[in-house]
C-alpha positions in Angstrom: 16.0 23.2 -6.3 14.3 22.2 -3.1 13.8 25.2 -0.8 16.4 25.3 2.0 13.7 25.4 4.6 12.9 21.8 3.8 16.5 20.4 4.0 16.3 19.3 7.7 13.2 17.2 6.8 14.9 15.5 3.9 17.9 14.4 6.0 18.6 10.7 6.1 17.5 9.0 9.3 20.9 7.4 9.6 21.8 10.8 11.2 19.2 10.2 14.0 20.4 9.4 17.5 20.4 5.7 18.2 19.7 4.4 14.7 22.4 1.8 13.8 22.3 -1.0 11.1 20.0 -3.3 13.2 17.3 -0.6 13.5 17.8 0.7 10.0 16.6 -2.7 8.5 13.0 -2.6 9.9 12.8 1.1 9.1 13.8 0.4 5.5 11.1 -2.3 5.2 8.6 0.4 6.2 10.0 2.7 3.5 11.3 5.1 6.2 14.7 6.5 4.9 14.4 10.2 5.7 13.0 12.5 8.4 10.1 13.4 6.1 9.1 9.7 5.6 9.0 9.3 9.4 7.0 12.6 9.8 4.4 11.3 7.4 4.3 7.8 9.0 1.2 8.7 10.9 -0.2 6.6 13.7 -2.7 3.9 12.7 -4.6 3.8 16.0 -4.1 4.7 19.7 -4.3 3.3 23.2 -6.0 5.1 26.0 -4.1 4.5 29.2 -6.2 4.4 32.4 -4.1 6.1 35.0 -5.1 4.8 38.5 -3.7 4.0 41.9 -5.9 0.9 42.6 -6.0 -2.5 40.9 -9.5 -3.5 39.9 -10.8 -6.6 38.1 -13.3 -4.3 36.3 -10.3 -2.8 34.5 -9.3 -6.1 32.9 -8.8 -5.6 29.1 -7.6 -1.9 29.5 -4.1 -0.5 29.4 -3.4 0.9 32.8 -0.7 3.1 34.4 -0.1 2.4 38.1 2.5 2.5 40.8 3.3 -1.0 42.1 5.8 -2.6 44.5 7.5 -6.0 43.8 7.0 -8.3 46.8 8.0 -11.8 45.5 9.5 -13.7 42.5 7.9 -16.9 41.2 10.1 -18.9 39.0 9.0 -22.3 37.5 11.3 -25.2 37.3 10.7 -25.4 33.5 12.8 -23.2 31.2 9.7 -22.7 28.9 7.4 -21.5 31.7 7.2 -17.7 32.2 8.9 -15.9 35.1 6.4 -14.0 37.3 6.9 -11.1 39.7 4.2 -10.6 42.3 3.4 -6.9 42.7 1.0 -5.0 45.0 -0.6 -1.6 44.8 -0.8 0.9 47.7 -4.0 -0.9 48.9 -2.5 -4.3 49.0 -4.1 -5.7 45.8 -2.0 -8.1 43.9 -1.1 -8.5 40.2 1.5 -10.7 38.5 4.0 -9.3 35.9 4.7 -12.1 33.4 7.9 -12.4 31.4 8.2 -15.1 28.6 11.6 -16.1 27.2 13.6 -14.2 29.8 16.0 -15.6 32.3 15.1 -14.7 35.9 18.1 -12.4 36.3 16.7 -9.7 34.0 13.3 -9.1 35.7 15.0 -9.4 39.2 17.4 -6.6 38.2 14.6 -4.5 36.6 12.3 -5.0 39.6 14.2 -5.2 43.0 11.9 -6.3 45.8 10.2 -3.6 47.9 11.3 -0.8 45.5 8.2 0.9 43.9 8.0 1.2 40.1 5.6 2.8 37.7 4.0 0.1 35.5 2.1 0.4 32.3 0.6 -2.4 30.3 -2.6 -4.3 29.5 -4.3 -5.6 32.6 -5.7 -9.1 32.0 -7.8 -11.5 34.0 -6.2 -14.9 34.4 -8.7 -17.0 36.2 -9.4 -15.2 39.5 -6.1 -13.3 39.4 -4.8 -10.3 37.5 -1.6 -10.2 35.3 0.3 -7.9 33.0 2.5 -9.4 30.3 5.8 -7.7 29.5 4.8 -4.2 30.8 6.7 -0.9 30.5 8.6 -0.2 33.7 9.6 3.3 34.8 10.9 5.0 38.0 7.9 6.6 39.8 9.3 10.1 39.0 9.1 9.2 35.3 5.4 8.5 35.3 4.6 11.8 33.8 6.4 10.8 30.6 3.7 8.2 29.8 0.9 9.9 27.9 -2.7 9.1 28.8 -3.3 8.5 25.1 -0.5 6.7 23.3 -0.1 6.6 19.5 0.2 3.2 17.9 2.3 3.0 14.7 2.7 0.5 11.8 5.8 -1.5 12.7 8.1 -4.1 11.3 9.9 -6.9 13.0 12.7 -5.6 15.2 11.0 -2.2 15.9 8.9 -1.5 19.0 6.2 1.2 19.4 8.3 2.9 22.0 11.3 3.1 19.7 9.1 4.3 16.9 7.8 7.1 19.1 11.3 8.2 19.8 12.2 8.2 16.1 9.1 10.2 15.4 10.0 12.8 18.0 13.4 13.2 16.4 11.7 13.7 13.0 9.2 16.2 14.4 12.1 18.2 15.9 13.4 18.8 12.4 10.0 20.0 11.0 10.1 23.7 10.5 7.3 26.3 10.6 6.3 26.6 6.9 4.7 29.5 5.1 0.9 29.1 4.6 -0.2 27.9 1.2 -3.9 27.4 1.8 -6.2 30.2 0.5 -6.9 32.3 3.6 -10.7 32.3 3.5 -10.7 28.4 3.1 -8.3 28.1 6.0 -10.6 30.3 8.2 -13.7 28.4 7.1 -12.2 25.0 8.0 -10.5 26.3 11.1 -7.5 24.1 10.5 -4.2 24.5 12.4 -0.9 25.5 10.7 1.0 22.6 9.0 3.6 22.0 11.7 1.0 22.2 14.5 -1.2 19.7 12.6 1.7 17.3 12.2 2.5 17.4 15.9 -1.1 17.1 16.9 -1.8 14.0 14.8 1.3 12.2 16.2 0.2 13.2 19.8 -3.5 12.3 19.3 -4.3 10.1 16.3 -8.1 10.8 16.8 -7.5 14.5 16.1 -9.7 14.6 12.9 -9.1 18.3 12.3 -5.4 18.0 12.2 -5.4 14.9 10.1 -7.8 16.5 7.6 -5.4 19.5 7.3 -2.5 17.2 6.4 -4.6 15.2 4.0 -5.7 18.4 2.3 -2.1 19.5 1.9 -1.2 16.3 0.1 -4.3 16.4 -2.2 -3.7 20.1 -2.9 -0.1 19.4 -3.9 -1.3 16.7 -6.3 -4.0 18.9 -7.8 -1.6 21.8 -8.2 1.0 19.6 -9.9 -1.6 18.2 -12.3 -2.7 21.8 -13.2 0.9 22.8 -13.8 1.3 19.8 -16.1 -1.8 20.8 -18.0 -0.8 24.5 -18.1 2.7 23.5 -19.4 1.1 21.2 -22.1 -1.2 24.0 -23.2 1.6 26.4 -23.6 3.3 24.0 -26.0 2.4 24.0 -29.7 0.7 20.9 -31.1 0.0 19.9 -34.6 -3.7 20.0 -35.6 -4.5 16.6 -37.0 -7.5 16.0 -39.3 -7.5 12.7 -41.1 -9.7 12.2 -44.2 -11.1 8.8 -43.0 -9.8 6.8 -46.0 -7.9 4.3 -43.8 -10.6 4.0 -41.2 -13.1 3.2 -44.0 -11.0 0.2 -45.0 -11.2 -1.4 -41.6 -13.0 -4.8 -41.8 -14.7 -5.1 -38.4 -16.6 -8.1 -37.2 -19.3 -5.8 -35.7 -20.2 -2.1 -35.8 -18.6 0.1 -33.1 -20.8 0.7 -30.0 -22.3 4.0 -29.3 -19.7 4.5 -26.5 -16.9 3.8 -28.9 -18.2 6.2 -31.5 -18.7 8.9 -28.8 -15.2 8.5 -27.4 -13.6 8.6 -30.8 -15.6 11.7 -31.7 -14.2 13.4 -28.5 -10.6 12.3 -29.4 -11.0 13.4 -33.1 -12.2 16.8 -31.9 -9.2 17.2 -29.6 -6.7 16.1 -32.2 -8.0 18.8 -34.6 -6.9 21.5 -32.2 -3.5 23.3 -32.1 -3.2 22.5 -28.3 -1.9 19.0 -27.6 -4.7 16.6 -26.5 -4.5 15.2 -23.0 -7.3 12.7 -22.7 -8.0 9.6 -20.5 -9.9 6.7 -22.1 -11.5 4.6 -19.3 -13.0 1.3 -20.3 -14.0 -1.9 -18.5 -12.4 -5.2 -19.4 -13.5 -6.0 -23.0 -15.1 -2.7 -23.8 -13.1 -2.1 -27.0 -10.5 0.4 -26.1 -8.0 -1.0 -28.6 -10.3 -0.3 -31.5 -10.8 3.3 -30.4 -7.0 3.7 -30.1 -6.5 2.2 -33.6 -9.0 4.7 -35.1 -7.1 7.5 -33.4 -3.7 6.2 -34.7 -5.1 5.9 -38.2 -6.5 9.4 -38.0 -2.9 10.6 -37.4 -1.5 8.4 -40.2 -4.2 9.8 -42.6 -2.9 13.3 -41.9 0.7 12.3 -42.7 1.8 11.9 -39.0 3.1 8.9 -37.0 1.6 7.2 -34.0 3.1 5.4 -31.0 1.5 3.0 -28.6 3.2 2.4 -25.3 2.5 -0.7 -23.1 3.8 -1.4 -19.6 5.1 -4.9 -20.2 6.7 -6.8 -23.1 3.9 -9.4 -23.2 1.3 -6.6 -23.5 3.3 -4.7 -26.1 3.6 -7.8 -28.3 -0.1 -8.6 -27.8 -1.0 -5.0 -28.9 1.3 -5.3 -31.9 -0.4 -8.6 -33.1 -3.9 -7.2 -32.4 -3.3 -3.9 -34.3 -1.7 -5.8 -37.3 -4.7 -8.2 -37.4 -7.3 -5.3 -37.1 -5.4 -3.3 -39.8 -4.9 -6.2 -42.1 -5.0 -5.1 -45.7 -4.4 -1.5 -44.9 -1.4 0.3 -46.4 0.0 1.0 -43.0 3.4 0.0 -41.6 3.2 -1.2 -38.0 6.4 -2.0 -36.1 7.4 -3.0 -32.6 10.3 -2.0 -30.4 11.1 -3.4 -26.9 14.2 -3.5 -24.8 14.8 -7.0 -26.2 15.2 -5.9 -29.8 18.9 -5.6 -30.7 21.2 -5.3 -33.6 20.0 -5.0 -37.2 16.3 -5.4 -36.3 16.5 -2.5 -33.9 18.6 -0.4 -36.4 16.0 -1.0 -39.2 13.2 0.0 -36.9 15.0 3.2 -35.8 15.7 4.1 -39.4 12.1 3.5 -40.4 10.9 5.8 -37.6 13.4 8.5 -38.6 12.5 8.4 -42.3 8.8 8.1 -41.8 8.4 4.7 -43.5 7.0 3.3 -40.2 3.6 4.7 -39.5 2.8 3.2 -36.1 5.2 2.0 -33.4 4.2 -0.3 -30.6 6.6 -0.8 -27.7 7.6 -0.7 -24.0 9.5 2.1 -22.3 12.2 1.5 -24.9 10.4 4.0 -27.2 11.4 6.7 -24.7 15.1 6.3 -25.2 17.1 9.1 -26.7 18.1 7.1 -29.8 14.5 6.8 -30.8 13.7 9.7 -33.1 10.4 10.1 -35.1 10.0 11.9 -38.3 6.6 13.3 -37.4 5.1 11.9 -34.1 1.5 13.2 -33.9 -0.2 10.9 -31.4 1.1 8.8 -28.4 -1.2 6.3 -26.8 -0.2 5.0 -23.4 -1.9 1.9 -22.1 -2.3 1.2 -18.4 -1.4 4.8 -17.4 -0.9 4.1 -13.7 2.4 2.4 -14.5 3.8 5.6 -16.0 4.4 8.9 -14.2 4.3 12.5 -15.1 8.0 12.7 -15.8 7.7 9.8 -18.4 4.8 11.5 -20.1 6.8 14.7 -20.5 9.8 12.7 -21.9 7.5 11.2 -24.5 6.2 14.6 -25.4 9.8 15.8 -26.0 10.1 13.3 -28.9 8.6 15.8 -31.4 9.4 19.4 -32.3 5.7 20.1 -31.5 4.1 18.1 -28.6 2.2 15.1 -29.8 -1.4 14.5 -28.8 -1.6 12.2 -25.8 -4.3 9.5 -25.3 -4.1 7.5 -22.1 -6.0 4.2 -21.7 -6.8 2.2 -18.6 -8.8 -1.0 -18.2 -9.1 -0.2 -14.5 -12.4 1.6 -14.0 -11.6 4.5 -11.7 -13.9 6.2 -9.2 -14.5 9.9 -9.9 -12.6 11.1 -6.9 -9.5 9.1 -8.0 -9.8 10.3 -11.6 -9.5 13.9 -10.2 -6.7 12.9 -7.9 -4.5 11.0 -10.4 -5.6 12.3 -13.8 -6.8 15.9 -13.0 -5.0 17.4 -15.9 -6.9 15.3 -18.4 -10.2 15.2 -20.2 -12.0 11.9 -19.7 -13.8 9.6 -22.1 -15.6 6.5 -20.7 -16.5 3.3 -22.5 -19.6 2.1 -20.6 -21.0 -0.3 -23.2 -19.9 -3.8 -24.1 -19.5 -4.8 -27.8 -22.0 -7.4 -29.0 -20.9 -11.0 -28.7 -19.2 -10.7 -25.3 -20.1 -13.8 -23.3 -21.2 -13.4 -19.7 -18.8 -14.8 -17.1 -20.1 -17.0 -14.3 -18.2 -16.5 -11.1 -18.0 -19.3 -8.5 -16.2 -19.4 -5.1 -14.9 -22.6 -3.7 -12.7 -23.5 -0.7 -9.1 -24.5 -1.5 -9.8 -27.7 0.5 -11.8 -28.9 -2.6 -8.7 -28.7 -4.8 -9.1 -32.3 -6.0 -12.6 -31.6 -7.3 -11.3 -28.5 -9.1 -8.6 -30.5 -10.9 -11.2 -33.1 -12.0 -13.4 -30.3 -13.4 -10.4 -28.9 -15.2 -9.7 -32.3 -16.7 -13.3 -32.4 -18.0 -12.9 -28.9 -19.5 -9.7 -29.7 -21.3 -11.0 -33.1 -22.6 -13.9 -31.1 -24.0 -11.5 -29.0 -26.1 -11.4 -26.0 -23.8 -8.4 -24.1 -22.5 -7.9 -22.6 -19.0 -5.7 -20.2 -17.0 -4.6 -21.1 -13.5 -3.4 -18.0 -11.7 -1.2 -18.4 -8.6 -1.3 -16.0 -5.7 1.3 -13.5 -4.5 2.4 -15.2 -1.3 4.5 -12.2 -0.2 5.4 -8.9 -1.7 8.2 -10.3 -3.9 8.3 -11.7 -7.4 10.4 -14.7 -6.2 7.6 -16.2 -4.0 5.1 -15.4 -6.8 7.3 -17.3 -9.2 7.8 -20.2 -6.7 4.0 -20.6 -6.3 3.5 -20.8 -10.0 6.3 -23.2 -10.6 5.1 -25.5 -7.9 1.5 -25.5 -9.2 2.7 -26.1 -12.8 4.7 -29.1 -11.5 1.7 -30.7 -9.7 -0.6 -30.2 -12.7 2.0 -31.7 -15.1 1.9 -34.9 -13.0 -1.7 -35.1 -14.2 -1.8 -33.4 -17.6 1.8 -33.7 -18.8 3.0 -31.3 -21.5 -0.5 -29.8 -21.9 0.6 -27.4 -19.1 2.5 -24.2 -19.8 4.0 -21.7 -17.4 4.5 -17.9 -17.5 5.8 -15.6 -14.8 7.5 -12.2 -14.5 11.0 -13.5 -14.0 11.2 -15.6 -17.2 13.3 -14.3 -20.0 11.4 -12.5 -22.7 11.7 -15.2 -25.5 10.6 -17.9 -23.0 7.6 -15.9 -22.0 6.7 -15.2 -25.6 7.1 -18.9 -26.4 4.8 -20.0 -23.5 2.1 -17.4 -24.5 2.4 -18.4 -28.2 2.0 -22.1 -27.4 -1.1 -21.4 -25.4 -2.6 -19.0 -28.0 -2.0 -21.7 -30.7 -3.7 -24.4 -28.4 -0.4 -26.4 -28.2 -0.9 -26.2 -24.4 -4.3 -26.2 -22.9 -3.5 -25.0 -19.4 -1.5 -21.9 -18.7 -0.2 -21.6 -15.1 0.6 -17.9 -14.5 1.2 -15.1 -12.1 -0.6 -11.8 -12.4 1.7 -11.1 -15.4 -1.5 -12.0 -17.4 -3.6 -9.4 -15.6 -3.9 -7.0 -18.5 -4.2 -7.4 -22.3 -3.7 -11.2 -22.8 -6.3 -12.3 -25.3 -6.9 -16.0 -26.1 -10.6 -16.4 -27.2 -10.6 -20.2 -26.8 -9.8 -20.0 -23.1 -13.2 -20.0 -21.3 -12.1 -21.0 -17.7 -9.9 -19.1 -15.3 -9.0 -20.6 -11.8 -7.6 -18.0 -9.4 -5.9 -19.7 -6.5 -5.8 -17.7 -3.2 -8.4 -15.4 -4.5 -8.9 -13.9 -1.0 -5.4 -12.4 -1.2 -6.2 -10.3 -4.3 -8.0 -6.9 -4.4 -11.3 -6.5 -6.2 -9.9 -4.6 -9.1 -7.2 -7.1 -9.7 -9.7 -10.0 -9.5 -11.9 -8.2 -12.0 -8.9 -7.7 -14.4 -7.9 -11.4 -14.2 -11.5 -12.5 -14.7 -11.5 -10.4 -17.9 -9.0 -12.8 -19.5 -11.9 -15.1 -20.3 -15.3 -14.4 -21.9 -13.5 -13.3 -25.1 -14.8 -16.0 -27.4 -18.2 -17.5 -28.4 -18.4 -19.9 -25.4 -19.9 -19.3 -22.0 -17.0 -18.7 -19.5 -16.3 -19.4 -15.9 -14.2 -17.8 -13.3 -13.4 -20.0 -10.3 -12.2 -18.3 -7.2 -10.3 -20.6 -4.8 -10.4 -19.1 -1.2 -8.6 -20.0 2.0 -10.5 -21.6 4.9 -10.2 -18.6 7.3 -11.8 -15.6 5.6 -11.8 -12.1 7.1 -14.8 -9.8 6.8 -13.2 -7.8 4.0 -12.2 -10.9 2.0 -15.7 -12.3 2.4 -17.3 -9.0 1.1 -14.9 -8.9 -1.8 -15.6 -12.4 -3.0 -19.4 -12.0 -2.6 -19.3 -8.8 -4.8 -17.3 -10.7 -7.5 -20.1 -13.3 -7.6 -22.7 -10.6 -7.7 -21.6 -8.3 -10.5 -19.4 -7.9 -13.6 -19.7 -4.1 -13.5 -16.1 -2.9 -13.3 -17.1 0.7 -12.3 -19.1 -0.6 -9.3 -16.3 -2.9 -8.4 -13.8 0.0 -8.5 -16.0 2.1 -6.1 -16.2 -0.9 -3.6 -12.5 -1.6 -3.9 -11.7 2.0 -3.0 -13.8 1.6 0.2 -12.2 -1.7 1.1 -8.6 -1.1 0.2 -7.5 2.4 -0.5 -6.4 4.5 -3.5 -2.9 3.2 -4.1 -4.0 -0.4 -4.4 -7.0 0.3 -6.5 -4.8 1.9 -9.1 -2.0 -0.7 -8.8 0.5 2.0 -7.8 1.8 0.1 -4.8 2.8 -2.8 -7.0 4.2 -0.6 -9.9 6.4 1.8 -8.0 4.2 4.9 -8.5 3.9 6.8 -5.2 0.6 6.2 -3.4 -0.9 8.8 -1.1 1.0 8.9 2.2 -1.5 10.8 4.4 -4.9 11.2 2.7 -7.4 8.3 3.0 -10.0 7.5 0.3 -12.5 9.3 2.5 -10.3 12.4 2.7 -9.9 12.3 -1.1 -13.7 12.1 -1.6 -14.3 15.0 0.9 -11.5 17.3 -0.1 -10.5 16.9 -3.7 -13.0 19.4 -5.0 -11.9 22.1 -2.5 -8.2 21.4 -3.3 -8.8 21.6 -7.0 -10.7 24.9 -6.6 -7.9 26.3 -4.4 -5.2 25.3 -6.9 -7.2 26.9 -9.7 -7.5 30.2 -7.7 -3.8 30.2 -7.0 -3.0 29.9 -10.7 -5.7 32.1 -12.2 -6.2 34.7 -9.5 -3.3 34.8 -7.1 -0.4 35.1 -9.5 0.7 31.5 -9.7 3.9 30.3 -8.2 5.5 33.7 -8.4 3.2 35.3 -5.9 3.7 35.2 -2.1 1.2 32.4 -1.7 2.7 30.8 -4.8 6.1 30.7 -3.1 4.5 28.9 -0.2 2.7 26.5 -2.6 6.1 25.8 -4.2 7.3 24.6 -0.8 4.2 22.4 -0.5 5.0 20.8 -3.9 8.5 20.0 -2.9 7.4 18.7 0.5 5.2 16.1 -1.3 7.9 15.5 -3.9 6.1 17.0 -6.9 9.4 18.4 -8.2 8.6 17.4 -11.8 5.7 19.7 -11.9 7.7 22.7 -10.5 10.4 21.9 -13.1 7.9 22.3 -15.9 7.8 26.1 -15.2 10.4 28.3 -16.6 12.8 29.0 -13.8 11.2 26.3 -11.7 
């Protein structure tokens, strides 16, 4: 259970003073539902307020705080024109306060003539005169309530910075003094403040690097400690040593010999599976590096030893793709491979469940449906999870509970991950990396074109299709919703059908499973030549004849996602092209991102650059998949602090008595503060 000391922080903000339904909506859009969410909603920048008593043209562009007196109103005859209030400082210098969209009654009431007010806002030069648009207005005796440095927060429509500051103040009033969980010598060396002081200091002064680093460290430490507890819990469990005899692997008919990287990775996996402690291994491989073959060899190793294997995919499309790929690769082998997704019902589902229970099914491929309680295995020896960032620790533990002894666990990701993020998100795992490409992979030429040249793109697409080629056309995510993503794809498919007729297929995330499968099958069989899609095709889809991908609105995607999408082509024996259609107005980040895509196909380099440009949660896809991204720590913090946090967590477990010691009890509070409850629950009595 959560420690009582944290209960005030986990109170709903509906209990805060002044928060009604109208204000709750923009807060909800920001993900702020509890006091702790608000406390960790740190300022994104700040404004330095120049406190003065004299207006000066040299201060134009600065935020000022100054006492002024209203001397005249200037209303225009037009309802659209702004209402102006002429103000003077104590030296007789003039400035206009400008109000748009207000009737004249409101500013007149707020600023009675000849009654001094304290004004704060951005001073601007308008020709030869000075003006301040929509300033803050206070009574002169309230001037001391305006800080010289004001924090600026991320906002949503309907929420002002002043209102956000008030909500933050209410959240901070609920923040208790917490026991210290950082190792004392490290705390002294870093000279960091206590947790509560650091939180207050960052909100008061966003430039306080020391306080911000302390909070970032706490979050990274909680993550590292949670991962170590997962690893410790896994190692306490008994596994089944698995040593296959190689007979099934010897029967594989491969079009080419495995790469050195594939042989090395499988050797590491084979060694882990032979141990009595369950394997926890991450297999990283760039797009097209041959992870599926390594996974199949590991699964066959389990089957050779009389055990079963399961492969878990994040989407139904990818599960069915894996199912077909494994069956094709294992063709002619005496191995029974089955599939189970949420869509499988009735007698088909019952037959699969019976086959798993009696052991007649050797390998099961599926989505999260293979987690369900009704799914029981006779002897589950190995679980392979594809695209790990879509599955959390709790789900991994649920899968482990499917066997009397914990199965070995192999996690695969096609997103090359920088070292610091590997430690942050996968710190409990050993890592194997596929850094060679199998022979025969075609290079992909990447081009960038302005969206204004769309007609030329469609003509080039026509030539490609007439020459017997196939192509993907990926539509952008217009907003953070599946609906708009779907609408963009449907609209593009409709316009392309006007030119290409029934050669155009469509697939998006909101289609029913059978319809998605039918669209994919038609494209794979070349019954359609153009597949308009959303990012649902980002991982796993494999159609070798497709050698062109057009990504519309490419400047709206992150580097890692563009790289994943580009990997849908270059899978056959033809040279392939990735065409990135960009908007006309490019920001500096978008320009750098697209230039790097043209420059390199190296996914590991792209991942490092993406981390710099966007941040950890987006690199891993966690913001789109529901997994919690880091709230406080920046990528720079992770790089600077993850090693210290990992060492500190190790000291706590190995030297300082774990969570049962005095520091351990404080660390338990830290775990709950950052909602790592699942890790605490792994411990007996946790």
